[in-house]
Every structure is written in structure tokens, then in C-alpha cells.
C-alpha positions in Angstrom: 148.6 -56.4 -79.1 150.3 -54.1 -81.5 150.5 -54.6 -85.3 153.3 -53.5 -87.5 153.3 -51.6 -90.8 155.3 -52.7 -93.8 155.9 -50.9 -97.1 156.5 -52.8 -100.3 158.1 -50.5 -102.8 161.1 -49.9 -105.2 164.5 -49.3 -103.6 164.5 -45.7 -104.7 161.3 -45.1 -102.8 162.2 -47.2 -99.8 164.7 -44.7 -98.5 162.0 -42.1 -97.9 159.8 -44.5 -95.9 162.8 -45.7 -93.9 163.6 -42.1 -93.0 160.0 -41.8 -91.7 160.6 -44.9 -89.5 158.6 -47.4 -91.5 159.9 -50.9 -92.2 160.3 -51.4 -96.0 160.4 -54.5 -98.2 162.2 -53.7 -101.5 161.2 -55.2 -104.8 162.5 -54.6 -108.3 159.8 -55.9 -110.6 156.0 -56.0 -110.3 156.1 -59.8 -110.0 158.6 -59.7 -107.2 156.6 -57.0 -105.4 153.4 -59.0 -105.7 155.1 -62.1 -104.3 156.6 -60.1 -101.4 153.2 -58.6 -100.7 151.6 -62.1 -100.6 154.3 -63.3 -98.2 153.5 -60.4 -95.8 149.8 -61.0 -95.9 150.3 -64.3 -94.0 152.2 -62.8 -91.2 149.9 -62.3 -88.2 152.0 -59.5 -86.6 151.4 -57.1 -89.6 148.3 -54.8 -89.5 148.9 -52.6 -92.5 150.8 -53.2 -95.8 151.4 -50.2 -98.0 152.0 -51.4 -101.5 153.3 -49.3 -104.4 150.6 -49.4 -107.1 152.7 -51.1 -109.7 153.1 -54.1 -107.4 149.5 -54.1 -106.3 148.4 -54.2 -109.9 150.6 -57.2 -110.5 148.3 -59.2 -108.1 145.6 -61.1 -109.9 142.0 -59.8 -109.6 141.1 -62.8 -107.4 143.9 -62.1 -105.0 143.1 -58.4 -104.9 139.5 -59.3 -103.9 140.6 -61.8 -101.3 143.0 -59.4 -99.7 140.4 -56.7 -99.8 137.9 -58.8 -97.8 140.4 -59.5 -95.1 140.2 -57.5 -91.9 144.0 -57.7 -91.2 146.3 -56.9 -92.6 144.9 -54.0 -94.5 146.6 -53.8 -97.9 146.7 -50.2 -99.1 148.1 -49.3 -102.6 149.8 -46.0 -103.0 150.9 -44.2 -106.1 154.7 -44.3 -106.6 156.6 -41.2 -107.8 156.4 -40.3 -111.4 159.1 -38.3 -113.0 157.1 -37.0 -115.9 153.5 -36.1 -116.8 151.1 -38.4 -115.0 148.2 -39.4 -117.3 145.8 -40.3 -114.4 144.3 -37.5 -112.4 143.5 -37.6 -108.7 139.8 -37.6 -109.6 140.1 -40.7 -111.8 141.9 -42.5 -109.0 139.1 -41.7 -106.6 136.5 -42.8 -109.1 138.2 -46.1 -109.5 138.3 -46.6 -105.7 134.6 -45.9 -105.6 133.9 -48.3 -108.5 135.7 -51.1 -106.6 133.8 -50.3 -103.4 130.3 -50.0 -104.7 130.4 -52.0 -107.9 129.8 -49.4 -110.5 131.3 -46.3 -111.9 130.2 -42.9 -110.7 130.8 -39.4 -112.0 132.2 -36.7 -109.8 131.2 -33.1 -110.4 
């Protein structure tokens, strides 16, 4: 049995994923993106849901934890494009992922 991949993102980002052959679900607001993500989670034929970070962050903490405990579909947030100076570095993003996984903040050297 094969599982599908869906991408929940803004319309201006969706075109790039569609060109790469991925099925996209477009959303305009964080609340809309969170709702569309939740709708996809209940579909048994989907194995991976890539979610633009602004939509993932609109999910409540309880929903993020519940989705994170599920085997399928895997919900993977990704950073959307930024047309300016990005305040968060790649290292701080990795530190946050580690904090969520192990339960406390670590320092990278």
C-alpha cells in the first residue's frame, strides 16, 4: 500500500511544490492552514503532510503533541520563504526541534 504526500502552504509557495510533482493544499491564513492540516490528518491514504511553519504554529500545543505521537501521517513543518532578514538562525531551529524531542533546551557548540 502506498501513501501520498500533501503540502499545506500559501498559494505563492504552492506553485513550486506543484512543479516538483507534489499535491498541494493552499491556505491563506494561519487558521485556514491549521484547519486544512487537521482535515488531512484524518485521511488514511496520506503518509506525510508537509506544513508551512506559520500554519503549523497555528495548531494548539495539544494538537501538535497529538499529531507528533501519531505514526501516520507524519506532519513535518517547513520554513516558508522570507523576503527579508530572517531573525531565527538554522541553529536555533535545530535547538527547538531537540527541545521538543528530549524535553529540555540544549546548547550547540
